[in-house]
N, C-alpha and C positions, 0 to 999 in steps of 0.2 A: 684080695682087693678086686673082686669081680665087679663090684658095684661102683668103681671109679668111672666118671664120665667127663667129657670135654666140654667146657663152656664155649671155646672158639675152635671150630673144626675147619675153618677155611684158612689157607695159607695167606700170609700178609706179603704182598709183592711190592718191592721198592726198586726204582730204576734211577741210576746216576752214573757219572763217569768221574774217576779220580785216580791218583797214583798209589793210594794206600788203602788198607782195609781195616776197619775198626769194628769191634763187636762189643756192645754194652748190654748189661742187665742191671736194672736199678731197683733197689728196695726203698720204699717210701718211709716216712717218719713213723708209721705204725709199726714198722719192722726194725726199729733202731736196735743195735746190737747191745742189749742189756741182759741182765739175768732173766731166765725164763720165768714168767709169772702170768696169771690170767687176770685181765682187766675186767672186772665184773660189769663196768658201766657199758662198754662197747663190745664185750665178748672177744676181744683181741688177745691172742696168746703171743707174748713177745719172746724173742729168741736170745739165747745166751751166747755172747760174743766168744767166750773162751772155749765153747764146745764146737766151734766151726772147724772142720777139717777140709783141706784143699788137696786134691789129687791131680797130678799132671801126667798125661799119657803121651808116649812117643810111639811112632810107627815107622817101619822101614818100607822101602818100595815093595818088598816081598810080603808085607803084611805083618811082620813081627812087631809086637807091642810090648813096651815096658812102661811101668808107672812108678811114681813116687808120691807119698802122702806127706803133707806138711800142715802145721797149724798156721795161724795168721801172723805169727812172729817172723815167718820165713819171707824173705823178699826176693830170693832167686831160687830157681830149680834148674840144675844143670846136670847133663849126662855127657860123658865123653863121646865125642862124635855127634852129639846132638846140639841143637840150639838151646839157648837159655829161655826159661819162662820167668818174666818179671812180675812179682806179686806186690800189690800195695793195698792195704786195708785201712788207710787213713780215713777218719771221719765216719760217715754213714754209708759207705760203699766199699765194695771189693773190686779191684781192677786187676786183670790178668792180661799182660801184653806178650805176644808171641812173634817177635821179629824172626823170621826164618823162612825156610822153603818147604814146599810140599814134596810129595813123593817124586823122585827122579830129578830133583832140582840140585843145583850146585850146593855143596855143603855136606857132602857125604851121603847123599841119597836118603837121609833120614830127617824127620821133622817132628816137633811137638804139635799134635793135632787136636787133642782133647784136654779139657780141664773141667773139674766139678768140685762143688763144695757141699758138705752134708753135715747134719747134726740130728740127734734123736730127741723127740719130744713126746710127752704123754697125752693121749687123746682118749676121751670117754666113749663108751659103746653107744651105738644107735643115735649118734648125733652127726650133724652135717658140718663140715669144715671147708673153709675156702683158703687155699694156698696161693699167694701171689708174689710177684716180683717184677721189677722193671729192668729190662735188658737193653743196653746200648751197644750197638755193633759198629765198629769202624774198621774198614780195611780197603786195600787197593787191589783190584782184580787184574788178571793177565788175559784170560780168555772170557769171551761172552757166552760160550755154550755150556760151561760147567760151573758157572758162578753161583753156587748155592751154599748157604751157611745155615746152621741149625742151633737152637737152644732148647733145653729140656727142663721141665720141673719134675723132680724125682720124689715119688711117694712110695716108701717101702719097696725100693728097687724097681718100681714101675716108672718108665720114662714117658713123659707127655711132651711131645716135641712141637716146636713152633719154628717154621721155616722162613728164612729171608731169601727172596729171589732177587738177583741183581744181574740183569742181562745186558750189561754194557761195560766199557772200560772206565766208566766214571767212578770217582771216589764215593764211597758209601759212608754215611754217618746218620744212622736212623735209630730210633728208640721204639721198643715194643713193650706194652704192659701185658704180662702173661698171667693168666689166672686158671687154677684148677680147683674144682669142688669135689669133695668125696664124702661118703658116709661111712663112719667107722663101725665095724661089725662087733668089735670087742674093746674093752678098756685095756690099753697097753701102750708101750713106747713105739712110736713110728719114726722111721728114718725119713727125714725131710731134706731136700737139697735142690741144687741147680747145677746144670752142666751145659757145655757148648762144644760144638765141633766147628773148626775153622774151615773156610772155603777150600774147595779142592784145588783151585788154580791160583791161590795167592802165593807167589814165589818171590825169591830174592833175586834182584837184578844183578847181572855181572858187573854192572856199574855201581860201585859201592857208594856213590854219591846219591843214589836213588834209594830211599828207605822203603822196603816192602815189609808190612807188618799187619798183624791182626790184634785188635784191642777189644777186650770184653769187660764191660763194667756192670756190676750187679748192685742194685739199690732197692730201697722200699720193699724189702722182703718181709713177709709176715704170714701168720696163720690166724684165721678168724672163725669163731663158732657161729655158723649161720643157721642153726636149728630154728631159732625164733623166726627167721625169714621164711622158712618152709611152713611153720605153723601159721604165720601171718598170711602166706599165700593161700593156704588151705581155708583159713577163715574168710579171706577176701572172696574166694570162689563160692563158699557157702553163703556169704552175704549177698550174693546176687539174687537169692530167692526170698520169698516172703515167709516160707515155713520149711520144716524139715522134709515134707513130702516133695518139695521142689517142683510144684506144678504151676507156680506163678512167679513172675519176677517182681522185684521191688521197682518202684518208680525210678529210682536212681540208676538202675541197670540200663546201660546203653551199649551200643555196638562197640564204641570206643573202649568202654570199660572191659567188655569181654575180650576184645582184641588185645588189650594191654595184658590181661591175665593170661591169655594164650601165649604171649611172648614171654611173660614171666615164667610160665611152665617150661617153655622151650629153653629159656636161659638156665633153668634149674635142672634140666633133664640129664645133664652129665653126672649128677649125683643122685637123682631119684632112682628108687628101685622101680622095676617094671610095674609092680603092683601099685605103688604110690602114684606113679605117673598115669597109669590107666584110670585110676579112680578120679584123679583131677580132670583128666581129659573127658571122661564120661559126663562129669558135671558141666563142664564147659559146653560139651555138645548139646546137652539138654537145654542149657540157657540159649545157645545159638538157635536151636529148633524153635523155641518159643519166640525169640526175636524175629526169626524169619517169617513167622506167621503174621507179623505186623506189616501190612501193606497199606501205606498211607494213601488215603483219598481225601479230597476236599472239594465240596461244591457249596455255593451259597446262592440264595435268591438275589437277583439283581437289586442293587441299591439305587434309590431315587431321592430327589430333593423335594418332592411334593409333600408338604406337611400333612396332607389329607391321606397319604398312603403310609401304611405301617413300615414299609421298607425305607422310609426316610429317617427312622429313628431306631430301627430294630434290624439286627443281622441274624438271619436264620439260615441253617444249612445242615449238611451232614459231613461226617469225617469218620476216621477210625474210632471205634468205641473208646470212651474214657480219655480221649486225647485232650491235651491242654490247648487253648486257643488264645492268641493275642491279636489285637487289632491296632493299627496305627495309620497315620495319614490324615487325620482330621483333628482340629483342636477341640471338637465336641466329644471326643473319646476320653473317658476317664482312665487314670493310671490303673494298671493291673495290680492285683495283690496276691496272686497265686504263684507258688514256686514249684517248678517241675521236679525238683530234687535231683536233676541230672547235674553231675559235677561240671562246672565251667559254664553252665547255662545261666546267664544273668538276666534273661528275659523275665518280666513279671506279666503273668497271663491274666486275662480278664474273666475267663470262664473255662469250663470243661464240658466235653460232650457227655451224653448219658451212655448207658450200657449198650444202646443200639447205634450210637454215633450221631444222634441228633443234638443240635445245640441252638441256643437263642440268646442273644445279648442285646439289651436295650441301652440306648444313650441316657444320660441323666435327663430328668424331666425338663422340658423346655429347650433341649438341644436337638439339632437336626443336622443331617449331612447336607453339604452344599454341592451343587452341580459342578462336575469337573474334578472333584477330589478323588485321588487315587488311594483307595483303602487297601492296605497290605494286611492280608489275613494269613496267619501262621498257625499251622496245626502241628503239635509235637507230642510224641509219646516215646519213652525209652530212648531218647536221643534221636529218633527218626523224625524228620521234619518234612513238611510240604508247605510251600508258600504260594499263594496266588494273589493277584492284584485285581481289584474290582473298581472300575471307574464309576463314580456316582452319576447316574443318568439324570439329565434335565427332563423331568416329567411334569414340572409345574407350568401350567399354562400361563401365558401373559395375562395381566389384568385386562379387563375389557377396555379396548381403546375408546377414545372420544372422537366423534365425527362432528366437524363444524357444520354450520348452516350451509345448505345447498340450495342454490337458486337455479332457475332455468338457464341463466346466462353464465353460470359458473364455468370456469375453464380448468379447475382442479378440484379434486377431493382433498381436503386438508383436515388435520387433526393432530392428536397426540396419542402415543402408545409406548410400549416398552422399547427401549433403545435398540436400534438396528434390526427391529422385527420386520418380517415381510408382511405387507398389508394387502389383503385381498378385498376388493369392493364387490358387493353383491346387490342385485336388485331383490328386494324382499320377495320371497316365494320362489326365487329362481336359484337353483343350486349351481348354475354355471358362473364362473368368475367373470364379472363385468370388466374390471380393470385390476391390475396388480402393481405394486410399487414397494418402496423400501423406506423405513423410518431412519432418520439420521442418529448420530450418537447421543443427541439430546431427546430423542423420541419423537421429534416432529416429522410429519410426513406431508407431502404435497404432490399428489399424483395427477399428472396432466391428463386432461380429457381430450382424446383425439378430435380433430376437426370434424371427422365423419360422425361423431357422436354428439356434436353440439348442434343446436342447444338441447339441453336435457328436457325430457317431457315432463311438464308440471304434474304434480300430485303422485308421481311415482315415488316409492319409498326405497331408500338405500341404507345399507349398513356395511360396516367393515369388520373384518376378523383379522387378528394379528397371529402370526406364526413365528415362534422363536427359532434359533439356529438348530434346535433339536427336533423341530417339527411339532412342538406342542402348540395346540390351537386354543385361542381364547374364545370365550363366549362372544356373541355378537355385540357390537357397540350399540350406543343409542341410535334409534331409528330417526333418520332425517327425511322428511317429505320435501320433494322439490317444490320450492316456492315459485309461483307464477308471477314474474315481474315484467313479462313482455305483453304489451297490449296487442289486441287483434289488429289485423290489417284487412283492407279491401281497396278496390279501385272504383273510383267514381265513373259513372256512365253519363256523358253529356246528353242533356235532354233538349229536344226541340218541340215546343208546344205552342198552341194558339193562345192568344191573349185571353185572359179570364177562364182558361181551362182549369180542370181539377188537377190537383197535385197527384202524380202517380204514387203507387205503393213503394215503400222503401226497397223491397226486393227488386224493383225495376230500376232503381237508381244506382245499385252497387253490383259489382261482379268480383270474382276471385276472393271471396271472403275467406279468411284464414285465421286460426288461432292455434298456437302450439299445444294447447290443451284440448283442441277439438272445438268445432263450431257449435256443438249441441247446446252449450250453455251461454252462448253469446246473445245478449239483448241489444236491439237496435232501436234508437229513438231519434225522431227528427226534432232537434231542439231549436231550429230556425226554419220557418216556412219561407219558400220562395215567393216573391211578389210577382204574380202572374197578371197583374193589372196593367203593367207597363211593358212596352216593347223594348227588347234588348236583352242584355245579360242580367240574370239575377242568380242568387245562390241559395241553395238549401243546405243546412248544416245538420249532419247526422252524427250521433254519438254511438259508438260501439263499445259495449261494456262486457268483459268476460267474467268468469266465476270469481276471479281474485280481485275484481273491481278495477282492473287495469282498463283504461279507456283510450279510445282513439277518436279524434274529431276529423271528419271528412267533409269537405265542401263539394257539393254536386252543382255543377254549372247548368243553368237553364238558358236557352235562347228562345225568347218569347217573340213570336211573329204575329203580324196583323195584316190588314189589307194594304197598309202602307209599306210593307216590306217586300223585298224581292230577294230570291236566293237561287243558288245553284249548288253543285256538290262542294264548292270551295268556300263561298262567302254568302253571308246574308247582309243585305243593304237596306237601310231604313232612312226615310226623310219625310217630313210633314209639310203640306202646304200651310203657309202662315201669312198673317197680316201684321204690319208694323207701321209705326209712324214714319212718314217720309223724312221727318226731321232727324230721326235716329239713324238713318242709313248712312254709313261712313263715307268719307270722301276718298280714301286711298284704296288701292286694289287689295292689298293684303288685309286691311281691316274689313273690307266688304266681304271677302271670302270667309273670314272668321265669323263675321256677323251672320251670314247666311247659314253656316254650319250650326251656329248656336241657336238661331231662331227656328230653323227647320228640325232641330234635334237630330240632325244627320249623324249616322254612325254606321260602322261596318264591323262584322265579326267573322273570324275564321271558323268554319264549321267544325273542323277536326279538333280544335283546341279551345274553342269558345273565346279566344282572346280578341280584344278589340283591335281593329285595324283602321281606325279612323284616319290615321295619317296617310293611308293609301288612297283615300277617296279623291277623285278628280272632279272639279266643279266647272261647268260651262255656264257662265252668267253674261254672256255677250249681249243678251237681249235686255238686260236690266239697266234702267236709267235712274239717275238720282232725281226722281220727280214722282209726284203722286201718280199712281197707276198700278196695273196688274201686269206681272212679267213671268216668263217661263225660265226655269233653271233646271239643268241636267246634272245628276250625280252619276258617277260610274266607278266601279272597282272590278278588276278582272274582266269578266265577260258580261257583267251586269251593268245596265244603265236604267236609271229611274229619273222621271221628270216630276217637278212640282211647280206650283204657282206661288208667287209671292206678291202681296199687295202692299203698296206703300201708301199709307193713309195721310190725309191732309192735316190732321191734328185738331186740337181744341183748347179752349180756356177752361180750367177747372179749379175749384177750391179743393186743394189736396187735403187739408185738415184745418181745424179751427178749435178754439177754446169753446167748449160746450156750455160752460157755466160762467156767468158774470155776477158777482156779488157786490152789494153796496153796504153790507154790514147791517147793524141794528141801531140806526141813529134815533135819538130822542126827538119827539114831536115838539116843535116850537110854535110860537104864535106868529111867526113870520115864515116867508118862503125860505127854503134851504136848497142849495145845490151840492149834491154829494158826489165825490169822485169814486170811481171803482176801486175796490180794495186791491185787486191783483191785475197784472197785465193781461191783456187779451190779444191773441195772435191769430191771424188767418194766413195760411200759406197758399199762394196762388201759383198754379203751374200752367205755363203757356207752351203747348206742344204743336202749335200751328206751324205748317211748313212755310206759309207766307204770313209773316207777322205784321200787325199794325197796333195802334193805341187801343187801350181798353180801360174800363172804369169799374169800380166797386160801388154798389148801391145797397141801402139797408131799408127795411120796412118792418114795422111790428105786425105780426100776424093777427093780434087782438090787443085790446086794452089790457092794462094791468088788472089782475084779478086776485081776490083773496083766496083763502083755502076753500071757501064755499062756492067758488066759481062766479063771484059777483064782481062786475066791473067797478073800477075805481078811477075817477076822473082827476083826482088830486095828485097824480104822479105823471111827470113828463120826462122823456129820455132825449138827450142831445149828444152830438159829437162835437167836442170843442177842439178846434184846430190850433195850430201853433200861434196864430195871430188872434186867438181868443174868439174866433168866429165859431158860432154854435150852429150846428146843422141838426135840425130835429129828426128824430126817428119815431114815426107814428104810423097809425093805421091808414091814413089818408092816401099815401102814395110812397114811391121809392125816392129816396134822396141820395145823391152821390156823396160818398164819404171818402173816396180815394180815386185818383186817376194815375194811370201808368206814365203818361207823359212821353211816350215813345217806346223804342226797343229796350225792354227791361231785362231780357234774358229769359231763361226757361222757368225760373222760379223766383217769386217775389213774396216777401213776408210783410204783411200789413199789421202794425202793432198799435195798440191802444194802451197807454200807460198813464200814470198820474203826473208825469212830468212833461209830456209832449202832447200828442194826440190822445184825448181822453174821452171816456164815456162818462156823461154827467147825468145824474138823476135829480130832478127838481121835485120838491114836495110842497103842496099848497096847504096851509093850515085850515082846519075845519073840514077837510074832505078825506082825510085818512084816519084810520083808527090806530090806536096804540096796541102794542102787543099782537100785531097781526102781520102775517107773512104775505107779501105781494109778489107776483111773478108775471112775466110777459115773455113771449117768444119772438126773436129777431130772425128775419129771413134775409140772408146775404145773397146778393145777385151780382153776376159778372155780365158786363155788356161790351160787345165789340164797338169800336169806334171811339171818337173823341167825346 
């Protein structure tokens, strides 16, 4: 039996404290004690209950051993001077209890220390068998330094031991499943059995009330033909390779599978021959060498979201040749369909690398990665995996932003762009950032223009560029030219000119001309000429018009001077000598001053501002009397004094206005005289401006006789004035006749009326001396005379 090996070479250590010691060996259901026969289904050889033999061994302190053999019908084994062994084979287990002492203990110095059961079974040559049994040990120890018990599986008188260590005083109750595998060299009957040795220090106490014992229970004992397991193991190892030359591994071969088979070989090594074991180990070493050559690497091109770039829909990279690749992390990825064939790998792979490790995978048409997605890339071959994560980069530039209208008075640049984008403002043609700002969550931006940059220069062009959080830059927005909405400005220069002088050029009238777009394109036009024919202040109006048709109206003040003006650095003073009716000269002081100011056209102006200062003029009129005559008056303002003469005139009587035409209509010629009244009223307004008034009268006289249209005199027409008392006063060529008398002080203005109801003008016609259908006319001279 040189080819017997151990499946479990390591001792099993249990630690506990108790007052007794029990030792069990248990045989399972496969080893039920029935007639020996081979079960072809599971290759298990059952054992014959009637063939079991149990042998109990005693030993003295001097080492002398004696033994007795029994079948399972025996319940006690007793020797004189020795303790009894109690045997129980009820059911599916065999139990041996040894209450008693060990060497040197009370009880005669002798003890039952060993027990074993055996039977003979037939095994075929060149096959592998597994012998197993379950052992339960129960006992109480005395010392902790020698507390060791042992069980054995017996194969043809070869003992394969399994040791229980119990290094304390605690009670032990433990179970061990013991297995031995062997390869039979020839077909014959083999002795199969189990034995145990009780612990060295399990003794009987002098106190008989304390039971010290060892109990061994054997169950689940059986023998199984495991030759097929060896053949399966060999087939499994050969199945790692793609062919008999074993130069390449199957896709299903993984490190885990090789490791499992190595362990299977190790577990089977207690029965394998050295040759069998070496062959299997050589195959496994070859598989391991091939596996070790697989050093996983994985690199991919950076993924992007820009649909114009291939990396937004295609994953390309390199890995170990022929590796399987799976991709996850984006809903755009299609489900994989490839199986790696590695046991336990549930991943479905989308593609495989080629023979040099290159791979490429495209998303379904119309699908793209999105910025921020974390794509998990897994490369796997023969169970070796390498996983990396690639975050999809945002390389898609924002859409071109929209810039709103910009005017020179704008205080912000506003518009719309991608949400939360950084907005940079540029002057067209200048690469330097003019201003920068941020769009809000709705994409609106409103970038304040610093005061120092206001107002914007008209006709400059501005654009904005948006940058997203990843630094992607949009193309420039629409170009906005700064609209000029600010009119030009200038300051008027006050002019001092002589009366009737020529108007100076516009360039002389203005200073500090400015326009935010520059003065080159400003046009200036005088839209109102100053009146330089009059002394005093007059205004010229100038229109300034820039390129954008913005206009400014500026009034330029002129101070027109004459020989009647006086001036110094502060004021200009003016006053004219005048004549007026004495009757118009007011009676009160205040009215007289106002009258003199108005009649003399007196005025004063401040040189610096051209403003009127008439209210500051002082008047000295002490020499003036309210009587006809000429008087001196002095005007003064500041340091200037000017003298004028005023003449108060005596006045006169005048006909202020009168009706120029008197019509008598178109009367029919009759055979008798007719007196025809004027058709419309005739009025004469008489004005009396005499300082010293008396009675006056109005007279009338024809300048010539009535004449027809040919200039011929007609004597058949006579003109009269009929007064209220029907008195008729002739108006003819011979002389003047009074037609109205004032009758006393009548006031300044009297109206003399001729109507058809009161005082009337009467035309008398004489038959036979006038012609029909002829127009006749005469001219009346009205005269005013002083006196009654």
